[in-house]
NUBA-227109 format. One record per residue (C-alpha): residue in three letters; z, y, x. Coordinates in steps of 0.05 Angstrom, whole numbers, padded with zeros to 5 digits, always signed. Example, Ala and Ser with C-alpha at 12.3 -4.5 7.8 and 13.67 -1.06 7.14 Angstrom:
% NUBA-227109
ALA+00156-00090+00246 SER+00143-00021+00273 
END
This chain:
% NUBA-227109
UNK+01106-01531+03077 UNK+01107-01599+03111 UNK+01173-01635+03115 UNK+01177-01688+03169 UNK+01239-01717+03136 UNK+01198-01737+03075 UNK+01165-01794+03114 UNK+01223-01819+03157 UNK+01268-01877+03138 UNK+01324-01856+03186 UNK+01394-01847+03159 UNK+01410-01774+03145 UNK+01470-01754+03187 UNK+01518-01695+03184 UNK+01510-01643+03239 UNK+01577-01633+03272 UNK+01560-01588+03331 UNK+01502-01557+03370 UNK+01495-01573+03444 UNK+01454-01526+03486 UNK+01425-01549+03552 UNK+01368-01543+03602 UNK+01304-01584+03595 UNK+01301-01635+03651 UNK+01233-01652+03683 UNK+01238-01721+03650 UNK+01249-01690+03581 UNK+01190-01643+03592 UNK+01146-01703+03608 UNK+01172-01743+03549 UNK+01157-01687+03499 UNK+01089-01674+03530 UNK+01027-01703+03498 UNK+00981-01687+03557 UNK+00987-01750+03599 UNK+00973-01732+03671 UNK+00988-01658+03657 UNK+00944-01597+03650 UNK+00900-01595+03712 UNK+00839-01554+03690 UNK+00840-01478+03681 UNK+00779-01484+03635 UNK+00783-01491+03560 UNK+00716-01523+03542 UNK+00673-01574+03577 UNK+00597-01570+03587 UNK+00585-01594+03516 UNK+00627-01539+03486 UNK+00684-01586+03466 UNK+00757-01575+03483 UNK+00770-01605+03551 UNK+00821-01661+03562 UNK+00872-01635+03612 UNK+00849-01564+03598 UNK+00889-01506+03570 UNK+00868-01521+03499 UNK+00875-01597+03505 UNK+00858-01627+03436 UNK+00921-01669+03440 UNK+00963-01605+03436 UNK+00942-01586+03365 UNK+00888-01559+03320 UNK+00854-01491+03329 UNK+00805-01491+03270 UNK+00811-01509+03197 UNK+00758-01564+03196 UNK+00791-01608+03250 UNK+00849-01655+03252 UNK+00901-01661+03307 UNK+00887-01721+03352 UNK+00962-01731+03362 UNK+00993-01727+03292 UNK+00928-01731+03251 UNK+00948-01670+03209 UNK+00909-01607+03189 UNK+00920-01537+03217 UNK+00969-01520+03162 UNK+01013-01582+03175 UNK+01008-01593+03250 UNK+01064-01555+03286 UNK+01030-01562+03354 UNK+01052-01604+03413 UNK+01075-01586+03483 UNK+01038-01604+03546 UNK+01061-01597+03619 UNK+01038-01577+03689 UNK+01064-01616+03749 UNK+01076-01563+03803 UNK+01056-01580+03874 UNK+01119-01545+03900 UNK+01183-01524+03863 UNK+01190-01450+03843 UNK+01249-01409+03818 UNK+01262-01398+03743 UNK+01273-01323+03739 UNK+01320-01332+03679 UNK+01367-01375+03722 UNK+01361-01337+03788 UNK+01430-01304+03785 UNK+01462-01371+03765 UNK+01425-01404+03823 UNK+01454-01353+03872 UNK+01525-01364+03844 UNK+01519-01440+03852 UNK+01492-01432+03923 UNK+01554-01391+03940 UNK+01599-01446+03913 UNK+01570-01507+03948 UNK+01556-01525+04020 UNK+01486-01507+04045 UNK+01483-01573+04085 UNK+01523-01626+04048 UNK+01521-01599+03977 UNK+01596-01608+03968 UNK+01640-01556+03934 UNK+01668-01507+03986 UNK+01738-01516+03957 UNK+01770-01584+03946 UNK+01776-01608+03873 UNK+01850-01621+03891 UNK+01862-01549+03911 UNK+01917-01518+03867 UNK+01872-01458+03852 UNK+01817-01504+03825 UNK+01868-01542+03783 UNK+01894-01477+03754 UNK+01823-01454+03738 UNK+01809-01520+03702 UNK+01870-01510+03659 UNK+01859-01437+03639 UNK+01784-01447+03627 UNK+01789-01510+03585 UNK+01732-01508+03534 UNK+01703-01446+03568 UNK+01652-01470+03619 UNK+01622-01401+03630 UNK+01690-01372+03647 UNK+01703-01432+03693 UNK+01640-01417+03733 UNK+01660-01344+03741 UNK+01729-01363+03767 UNK+01702-01416+03815 UNK+01650-01366+03841 UNK+01704-01313+03852 UNK+01744-01365+03892 UNK+01686-01392+03934 UNK+01644-01330+03949 UNK+01690-01308+04005 UNK+01691-01376+04040 UNK+01644-01379+04100 UNK+01657-01451+04124 UNK+01655-01519+04090 UNK+01727-01540+04098 UNK+01752-01608+04124 UNK+01822-01622+04098 UNK+01829-01697+04089 UNK+01905-01699+04099 UNK+01925-01644+04049 UNK+01871-01642+03995 UNK+01827-01701+04012 UNK+01766-01656+04018 UNK+01712-01686+04063 UNK+01668-01627+04082 UNK+01619-01620+04140 UNK+01656-01562+04174 UNK+01592-01520+04183 UNK+01586-01445+04174 UNK+01556-01421+04108 UNK+01504-01366+04098 UNK+01512-01304+04055 UNK+01461-01308+03999 UNK+01425-01246+03974 UNK+01364-01234+03930 UNK+01302-01197+03951 UNK+01250-01194+03896 UNK+01234-01267+03878 UNK+01261-01293+03944 UNK+01331-01314+03965 UNK+01353-01297+04036 UNK+01407-01334+04074 UNK+01443-01296+04129 UNK+01491-01329+04179 UNK+01544-01288+04215 UNK+01565-01349+04255 UNK+01518-01407+04274 UNK+01535-01478+04294 UNK+01478-01485+04344 UNK+01447-01435+04391 UNK+01377-01450+04367 UNK+01395-01439+04293 UNK+01364-01379+04259 UNK+01411-01326+04231 UNK+01363-01304+04175 UNK+01325-01354+04132 UNK+01282-01348+04070 UNK+01307-01401+04022 UNK+01248-01434+03988 UNK+01257-01463+03918 UNK+01244-01531+03948 UNK+01303-01524+03997 UNK+01349-01500+03941 UNK+01326-01558+03897 UNK+01345-01608+03952 UNK+01415-01576+03957 UNK+01425-01577+03881 UNK+01399-01648+03875 UNK+01456-01675+03918 UNK+01512-01640+03880 UNK+01557-01693+03849 UNK+01571-01698+03775 UNK+01645-01683+03787 UNK+01628-01618+03823 UNK+01580-01600+03766 UNK+01637-01604+03716 UNK+01681-01560+03760 UNK+01623-01510+03763 UNK+01623-01508+03686 UNK+01560-01550+03677 UNK+01555-01616+03639 UNK+01511-01661+03682 UNK+01486-01697+03620 UNK+01455-01634+03592 UNK+01448-01585+03650 UNK+01442-01607+03722 UNK+01436-01551+03774 UNK+01369-01575+03801 UNK+01339-01568+03730 UNK+01344-01493+03741 UNK+01288-01500+03792 UNK+01220-01510+03760 UNK+01183-01573+03784 UNK+01148-01588+03718 UNK+01127-01530+03673 UNK+01122-01538+03597 UNK+01057-01513+03567 UNK+01066-01485+03496 UNK+01019-01510+03441 UNK+00958-01469+03419 UNK+00995-01451+03354 UNK+01038-01400+03393 UNK+00980-01373+03434 UNK+00920-01372+03386 UNK+00853-01343+03406 UNK+00829-01282+03369 UNK+00758-01282+03340 UNK+00714-01227+03367 UNK+00648-01198+03340 UNK+00595-01251+03349 UNK+00615-01321+03370 UNK+00662-01301+03426 UNK+00737-01313+03423 UNK+00789-01273+03461 UNK+00842-01318+03491 UNK+00916-01301+03486 UNK+00951-01270+03545 UNK+00994-01332+03554 UNK+00932-01376+03558 UNK+00903-01330+03612 UNK+00969-01332+03650 UNK+00972-01407+03646 UNK+00901-01409+03674 UNK+00925-01368+03734 UNK+00983-01417+03743 UNK+00936-01478+03742 UNK+00889-01445+03792 UNK+00945-01426+03839 UNK+00976-01496+03832 UNK+00910-01531+03846 UNK+00898-01486+03907 UNK+00968-01502+03934 UNK+00958-01577+03922 UNK+00892-01577+03960 UNK+00922-01539+04019 UNK+00983-01585+04022 UNK+00939-01648+04020 UNK+00891-01621+04073 UNK+00948-01602+04120 UNK+00936-01527+04120 UNK+00978-01481+04165 UNK+01048-01462+04141 UNK+01035-01388+04127 UNK+00976-01405+04081 UNK+01019-01454+04042 UNK+01075-01401+04038 UNK+01024-01351+04010 UNK+01003-01402+03958 UNK+01075-01415+03938 UNK+01087-01340+03933 UNK+01027-01332+03887 UNK+01048-01391+03843 UNK+01119-01362+03839 UNK+01091-01294+03819 UNK+01048-01323+03763 UNK+01105-01366+03735 UNK+01154-01308+03737 UNK+01107-01257+03704 UNK+01089-01307+03649 UNK+01163-01308+03631 UNK+01178-01234+03643 UNK+01126-01183+03663 UNK+01176-01127+03670 UNK+01217-01149+03730 UNK+01241-01095+03777 UNK+01210-01096+03846 UNK+01149-01137+03823 UNK+01079-01112+03808 UNK+01059-01116+03735 UNK+01009-01173+03721 UNK+00948-01144+03686 UNK+00885-01166+03650 UNK+00815-01148+03673 UNK+00819-01088+03626 UNK+00881-01061+03662 UNK+00927-01078+03603 UNK+00994-01111+03624 UNK+01003-01184+03604 UNK+01049-01193+03544 UNK+01100-01242+03572 UNK+01146-01291+03535 UNK+01205-01244+03542 UNK+01166-01186+03512 UNK+01148-01230+03452 UNK+01221-01247+03439 UNK+01260-01184+03453 UNK+01260-01115+03420 UNK+01251-01089+03350 UNK+01181-01118+03342 UNK+01199-01185+03375 UNK+01204-01254+03344 UNK+01279-01249+03332 UNK+01287-01180+03301 UNK+01216-01170+03278 UNK+01199-01238+03247 UNK+01263-01277+03237 UNK+01314-01223+03219 UNK+01266-01175+03186 UNK+01210-01195+03138 UNK+01159-01158+03096 UNK+01162-01168+03021 UNK+01124-01144+02960 UNK+01151-01104+02901 UNK+01195-01062+02946 UNK+01201-00989+02965 UNK+01235-00949+03020 UNK+01250-00875+03025 UNK+01304-00825+03042 UNK+01367-00823+02998 UNK+01398-00759+02971 UNK+01464-00751+02931 UNK+01464-00738+02856 UNK+01534-00737+02824 UNK+01503-00729+02755 UNK+01480-00801+02757 UNK+01529-00857+02737 UNK+01547-00905+02793 UNK+01504-00960+02762 UNK+01442-00916+02761 UNK+01392-00898+02815 UNK+01342-00841+02813 UNK+01273-00869+02828 UNK+01216-00822+02849 UNK+01160-00819+02798 UNK+01109-00836+02853 UNK+01145-00902+02866 UNK+01154-00917+02792 UNK+01079-00909+02780 UNK+01063-00957+02836 UNK+01112-01014+02826 UNK+01103-01062+02767 UNK+01138-01115+02726 UNK+01099-01172+02693 UNK+01117-01171+02619 UNK+01090-01225+02573 UNK+01060-01200+02508 UNK+01095-01229+02446 UNK+01093-01214+02372 UNK+01156-01171+02383 UNK+01128-01125+02437 UNK+01053-01126+02428 UNK+01051-01056+02398 UNK+01095-01028+02453 UNK+01052-01061+02507 UNK+00988-01035+02475 UNK+01017-00965+02475 UNK+01035-00971+02549 UNK+00964-00993+02566 UNK+00935-00935+02526 UNK+00981-00884+02561 UNK+00962-00910+02630 UNK+01032-00937+02644 UNK+01006-01006+02664 UNK+00966-01025+02726 UNK+00940-01095+02712 UNK+00927-01140+02653 UNK+00927-01216+02663 UNK+00895-01256+02608 UNK+00922-01323+02586 UNK+00864-01357+02623 UNK+00888-01323+02689 UNK+00834-01269+02690 UNK+00863-01208+02725 UNK+00838-01139+02701 UNK+00851-01076+02741 UNK+00863-01024+02686 UNK+00845-00968+02734 UNK+00771-00986+02728 UNK+00770-01002+02653 UNK+00741-00945+02611 UNK+00759-00973+02542 UNK+00829-00995+02528 UNK+00829-01071+02523 UNK+00858-01104+02462 UNK+00920-01145+02479 UNK+00931-01215+02454 UNK+00995-01255+02449 UNK+01004-01293+02514 UNK+00973-01240+02559 UNK+01015-01210+02615 UNK+01018-01135+02625 UNK+01041-01110+02694 UNK+01074-01046+02671 UNK+01105-00991+02713 UNK+01179-00983+02726 UNK+01214-00948+02669 UNK+01284-00923+02653 UNK+01334-00979+02647 UNK+01298-01029+02691 UNK+01342-01066+02740 UNK+01331-01059+02815 UNK+01368-01081+02878 UNK+01385-01028+02929 UNK+01396-01047+03002 UNK+01415-01010+03065 UNK+01408-01041+03133 UNK+01443-01070+03171 UNK+01461-01118+03115 UNK+01527-01146+03139 UNK+01564-01161+03074 UNK+01549-01171+03001 UNK+01562-01097+02983 UNK+01501-01079+03024 UNK+01458-01103+02966 UNK+01477-01080+02896 UNK+01442-01075+02829 UNK+01426-01009+02795 UNK+01391-00986+02731 UNK+01330-00943+02741 UNK+01326-00869+02722 UNK+01256-00843+02737 UNK+01261-00772+02766 UNK+01209-00722+02791 UNK+01237-00715+02862 UNK+01209-00752+02923 UNK+01273-00787+02946 UNK+01318-00842+02919 UNK+01379-00808+02887 UNK+01446-00842+02891 UNK+01516-00826+02865 UNK+01558-00803+02925 UNK+01613-00854+02908 UNK+01563-00910+02920 UNK+01551-00888+02992 UNK+01615-00920+03020 UNK+01599-00994+03002 UNK+01530-00985+03032 UNK+01562-00951+03093 UNK+01510-00896+03080 UNK+01510-00821+03087 UNK+01460-00769+03066 UNK+01438-00741+03134 UNK+01370-00775+03132 UNK+01389-00848+03117 UNK+01335-00891+03085 UNK+01346-00948+03036 UNK+01304-01004+03009 UNK+01293-01018+02935 UNK+01272-01086+02909 UNK+01244-01096+02839 UNK+01259-01166+02810 UNK+01198-01199+02780 UNK+01230-01252+02735 UNK+01277-01248+02675 UNK+01324-01298+02709 UNK+01329-01252+02770 UNK+01341-01191+02725 UNK+01397-01230+02691 UNK+01429-01247+02758 UNK+01425-01174+02780 UNK+01458-01151+02715 UNK+01513-01203+02714 UNK+01528-01210+02789 UNK+01500-01153+02830 UNK+01509-01093+02784 UNK+01548-01037+02820 UNK+01608-01033+02772 UNK+01621-01107+02785 UNK+01627-01092+02860 UNK+01680-01038+02854 UNK+01735-01086+02877 UNK+01719-01121+02943 UNK+01747-01192+02950 UNK+01754-01180+03025 UNK+01814-01134+03014 UNK+01827-01138+02939 UNK+01820-01062+02931 UNK+01766-01013+02908 UNK+01708-01007+02957 UNK+01686-00940+02928 UNK+01726-00880+02906 UNK+01720-00808+02884 UNK+01693-00767+02942 UNK+01669-00698+02965 UNK+01670-00640+02915 UNK+01698-00683+02858 UNK+01759-00703+02899 UNK+01771-00630+02919 UNK+01762-00608+02847 UNK+01810-00661+02820 UNK+01863-00640+02870 UNK+01856-00567+02849 UNK+01851-00581+02775 UNK+01915-00622+02771 UNK+01960-00570+02803 UNK+02016-00541+02760 UNK+01989-00470+02758 UNK+01919-00487+02733 UNK+01905-00466+02661 UNK+01841-00465+02619 UNK+01823-00422+02560 UNK+01794-00450+02496 UNK+01723-00431+02512 UNK+01727-00464+02581 UNK+01761-00525+02553 UNK+01709-00537+02499 UNK+01651-00525+02547 UNK+01678-00576+02596 UNK+01692-00628+02541 UNK+01618-00625+02524 UNK+01605-00660+02591 UNK+01652-00718+02571 UNK+01611-00772+02535 UNK+01675-00808+02511 UNK+01706-00746+02479 UNK+01722-00760+02405 UNK+01716-00687+02384 UNK+01790-00674+02377 UNK+01824-00620+02419 UNK+01896-00633+02442 UNK+01949-00582+02427 UNK+01951-00527+02480 UNK+02009-00528+02529 UNK+02018-00453+02520 UNK+02010-00421+02451 UNK+02028-00348+02464 UNK+02002-00296+02480 UNK+01939-00339+02477 UNK+01928-00415+02476 UNK+01920-00446+02545 UNK+01909-00518+02565 UNK+01932-00546+02632 UNK+01886-00581+02682 UNK+01928-00644+02671 UNK+01911-00642+02597 UNK+01837-00639+02613 UNK+01843-00698+02661 UNK+01883-00737+02609 UNK+01822-00735+02563 UNK+01780-00767+02619 UNK+01829-00825+02630 UNK+01807-00884+02586 UNK+01854-00929+02547 UNK+01929-00931+02551 UNK+01938-00946+02625 UNK+02004-00935+02662 UNK+02014-00917+02735 UNK+02069-00893+02780 UNK+02049-00872+02850 UNK+02061-00816+02899 UNK+02016-00762+02928 UNK+01994-00773+03000 UNK+02040-00714+03022 UNK+02101-00739+02984 UNK+02165-00734+03027 UNK+02205-00799+03027 UNK+02273-00764+03023 UNK+02256-00743+02951 UNK+02261-00816+02928 UNK+02337-00817+02935 UNK+02394-00784+02899 UNK+02407-00765+02826 UNK+02347-00719+02822 UNK+02294-00767+02848 UNK+02249-00757+02787 UNK+02246-00682+02800 UNK+02190-00668+02850 UNK+02189-00595+02873 UNK+02119-00603+02902 UNK+02094-00643+02842 UNK+02079-00702+02888 UNK+02103-00757+02842 UNK+02043-00780+02801 UNK+02058-00812+02733 UNK+02007-00835+02681 UNK+02039-00860+02617 UNK+01998-00889+02560 UNK+01935-00857+02588 UNK+01967-00788+02596 UNK+01976-00753+02663 UNK+02049-00732+02655 UNK+02061-00704+02725 UNK+02034-00703+02795 UNK+01974-00678+02835 UNK+01917-00728+02843 UNK+01889-00740+02913 UNK+01852-00791+02954 UNK+01910-00839+02949 UNK+01906-00840+02873 UNK+01831-00834+02864 UNK+01803-00860+02930 UNK+01784-00930+02954 UNK+01856-00954+02960 UNK+01897-01009+02929 UNK+01939-00993+02867 UNK+01900-00930+02854 UNK+01882-00907+02784 UNK+01811-00935+02794 UNK+01841-01003+02813 UNK+01886-01005+02752 UNK+01830-00985+02704 UNK+01784-01039+02733 UNK+01837-01093+02727 UNK+01861-01074+02657 UNK+01799-01047+02622 UNK+01741-01081+02659 UNK+01684-01061+02704 UNK+01643-01025+02650 UNK+01699-00977+02631 UNK+01716-00966+02704 UNK+01643-00952+02721 UNK+01638-00900+02666 UNK+01704-00869+02690 UNK+01672-00852+02757 UNK+01615-00814+02722 UNK+01661-00779+02673 UNK+01706-00752+02728 UNK+01646-00727+02767 UNK+01610-00691+02711 UNK+01672-00657+02682 UNK+01706-00639+02748 UNK+01643-00615+02783 UNK+01628-00568+02725 UNK+01699-00542+02726 UNK+01692-00529+02801 UNK+01634-00482+02784 UNK+01685-00437+02750 UNK+01738-00443+02803 UNK+01701-00450+02870 UNK+01729-00474+02936 UNK+01731-00440+03003 UNK+01763-00451+03071 UNK+01778-00405+03130 UNK+01795-00409+03204 UNK+01869-00413+03187 UNK+01857-00478+03150 UNK+01830-00509+03214 UNK+01893-00495+03256 UNK+01948-00548+03260 UNK+02021-00528+03248 UNK+02075-00532+03302 UNK+02099-00604+03285 UNK+02027-00629+03292 UNK+02019-00598+03361 UNK+02087-00627+03382 UNK+02065-00697+03360 UNK+02001-00690+03400 UNK+02038-00669+03463 UNK+02089-00725+03455 UNK+02033-00777+03448 UNK+01998-00752+03511 UNK+02063-00751+03550 UNK+02080-00823+03529 UNK+02010-00846+03551 UNK+02019-00812+03619 UNK+02086-00845+03629 UNK+02058-00914+03612 UNK+02001-00905+03662 UNK+02049-00882+03717 UNK+02093-00943+03704 UNK+02033-00991+03710 UNK+02011-00958+03775 UNK+02082-00961+03803 UNK+02088-01035+03786 UNK+02021-01048+03820 UNK+02043-01013+03883 UNK+02109-01052+03885 UNK+02073-01119+03873 UNK+02111-01126+03807 UNK+02050-01128+03761 UNK+02034-01198+03736 UNK+01961-01213+03719 UNK+01949-01232+03646 UNK+01918-01301+03632 UNK+01844-01302+03650 UNK+01845-01234+03686 UNK+01851-01211+03757 UNK+01904-01160+03778 UNK+01853-01104+03776 UNK+01829-01124+03707 UNK+01901-01128+03682 UNK+01914-01057+03708 UNK+01852-01031+03671 UNK+01872-01066+03606 UNK+01943-01038+03609 
END
């Protein structure tokens, strides 16, 4: 990459703000390298060289690797390209500014270019106050004030406004033309309908004062109204409209180059007719053609205009089409890029995987590689991988690259060689789901190669990715350096992301079947027999092999669900919290520790003493059991806790089951009463606003009209 700053001796300054503006004709000429402008529609001269003043003027940049730019003397890899310009014989409208042009025309006098309302008018002063620092809002307010005025007022005594007193036209758009319609005329001979040419509008805008520009929300230093009318057209460098090589020696020119050729031809024709004194309707036709070509170069999808086409019948790809949409420059090239060592496929849930693991399809694992350097410590392992076909490439120390797919005999490895081996269990990868809006959208996982065709993810990991399993796809990136792997393990790994700094609470919790199973398991009336208890403890990796004493000894030993969950809780954590359905009136009086509904949750020294666990205690909420374990025992223990809950509880749910019926879907009477009360309150509020509006008692909120205020309220 070429850095211009590496050659300059200018002082490096701190950027404080960005100022947007409109390119003036003078700026376009100053940045142009084509002195005299582009005047020839041809690209090459008779000798086959690029023509000066042509559409591929050599001063604009390099188009082949063997040449040097005549302007900056750099090669094709370093020269960024340089703009040229076309001096138009007559001004034309810029279709991107057409609506702004109409709004400004409605705000200024058609004859004297003064603002239709005096700057001393109280309404203007109020607008300037409420729109301070908001020029776009200011223009909207001024337009709303001026669009109903049909005469340029003269009020020297009251406001000091010196207008011309003439009637103003109503401006409307028709295709690429603006039409002025007068309801009242000052002279009998004056036309009541007039097509406003871009030249006439340019003359009006040119005489608008700088003070009026500021009132209209435009800074005259950066954006004068007449700059919205095109009098000098910038010509982009060849780098953004390169020719495509065709079979043989022919080259197919870019659509923009062809469109620019049409503009140059139409401009030259117009210039000839103006200079020769052709009749008015011919010149009008020439201006119309020039306007069409300039407009369709910018946007070839305008309503009410025919689509500009190539000789083959294909529509021209305009500048707008290159920028907008999913495949455009912004979303396609700048916001989305293509990378190597990545995979993308559908995600499916797998609660048997720990939260720091991801199930990778075998087809992906056999295709993606990691470059591992052969040392004296791993040479035998690497040789075994090569023999088993679990490596794709071998790179010798002298940089020779061998594709092992085409090697019949297994090559002998030497220390210093690099083996590009396949993904294997334990490798670190980065998972990503778009749109990537925060850091939790990219997290690190350890690979578990599985035979299924989709990426498998623990359901608890779906919430930080904002993912679900109805067909969502995710990207997987495989780091290629040990430094990157270290960063993934020590910064990005999923257990490290359990607590989000944005809200200082867990960003993932226990969900779906596991949450339902935990709720059912920790009820008071749930008991497990010895066989069940021992079978379930076999799914707990941290179990020390010791069975707790049963809660009930006779007639047969039974363990409670709370005892089973106690064995899952790591360490000696303590927690006091309430169930989500806990009534507040139970927290008062002498018997506040007795909870009839078992809705007080208490964990003491790692033992669940009482309470039913729910989303409040095991979900992504502050002060939950997950939050406490993360803060007291660390991310590794907390990460394992997620997996332990899921494996044990899900297997218990196989014994118990869970079902719902229609009755579970119906709300109780208090719920319906709350709904009716909410609807009634909303109706009363709406009636009150309508009544205030009818009685002229409704005050508009700052920056809004009375109608907008009514809608907001």
